[in-house]
C-alpha positions in Angstrom: -3.6 -22.1 14.6 -4.7 -20.6 11.7 -2.6 -18.7 8.8 -3.6 -14.5 9.8 -5.1 -13.2 7.2 -4.1 -10.5 4.9 -6.1 -7.8 6.0 -4.5 -8.5 10.3 -1.2 -8.6 8.8 -1.9 -4.4 7.4 -4.0 -3.8 10.6 -1.0 -5.1 12.8 2.0 -3.6 10.6 0.2 0.0 10.6 -0.4 -0.4 14.3 3.0 -0.8 14.9 4.2 1.8 12.9 1.4 5.2 13.9 2.0 3.5 18.1 6.1 3.5 17.8 5.9 7.3 15.9 2.9 8.1 18.6 4.6 7.4 21.8 8.0 8.6 20.5 6.8 11.8 19.8 4.4 11.8 22.7 6.9 10.9 25.2 10.1 12.4 23.5 12.7 10.5 24.3 15.3 10.0 23.5 17.3 6.4 25.6 18.1 3.3 24.6 15.8 1.9 27.7 13.0 4.0 26.0 13.2 3.6 22.7 12.6 -0.4 23.8 10.3 0.2 25.7 8.4 2.5 23.2 9.3 -0.5 20.6 7.5 -2.9 22.5 3.9 -0.9 23.6 3.8 -1.0 20.2 4.1 -4.9 18.8 1.7 -5.4 21.5 -0.2 -2.8 20.0 0.0 -4.3 16.9 -1.0 -7.7 18.2 -3.5 -7.2 19.9 -5.0 -5.2 17.5 -3.8 -8.2 14.0 -5.2 -10.8 16.6 -8.8 -8.6 16.8 -9.7 -8.2 13.3 -12.8 -10.0 12.1 -11.8 -12.6 9.8 -14.1 -12.9 6.8 -15.5 -16.5 7.7 -15.9 -15.9 11.5 -18.0 -12.7 10.1 -20.1 -15.0 7.7 -20.6 -18.2 10.1 -22.4 -15.6 12.6 -24.3 -13.9 10.9 -28.3 -14.7 11.0 -28.4 -15.1 7.1 -25.8 -18.7 7.2 -29.1 -20.2 9.5 -32.2 -19.1 6.8 -30.9 -21.8 5.2 -31.4 -24.5 7.3 -34.6 -26.8 7.7 -36.2 -26.8 10.4 -36.0 -29.9 13.0 -38.6 -32.4 13.1 -40.4 -32.5 16.7 -40.1 -35.7 18.0 -43.5 -37.9 17.4 -46.4 -39.1 20.2 -47.5 -41.9 20.3 -51.5 -41.2 20.7 -52.8 -44.9 20.4 -54.6 -46.4 23.6 -51.1 -48.5 23.7 -49.3 -45.5 25.3 -47.1 -46.0 28.4 -47.3 -50.1 28.0 -44.2 -52.3 27.0 -43.8 -53.5 22.7 -46.1 -56.8 22.6 -41.9 -57.7 21.5 -40.8 -57.3 25.2 -43.7 -58.8 27.5 -43.6 -62.2 28.6 -45.5 -64.7 26.6 -46.9 -66.7 29.1 
């Protein structure tokens, strides 16, 4: 598993802090169990955000510019001789 980038760490951390504040203020939790639930939910949100932040390499390779400089693949050559469909001379039986 690759290491998280700085952007992933920042977005995840900010999400955890803001989700904690919003959930605590919204539900006005006062018990220890409620605070623990809010903490777990905010950590899950932060993890989800940090995993879904696009990385620089994923954005770079997914764009159409990545294939713009690629060489075209040549088409297979077709034989136009009269011997098309016949076995090569070396593979025929000699009498």
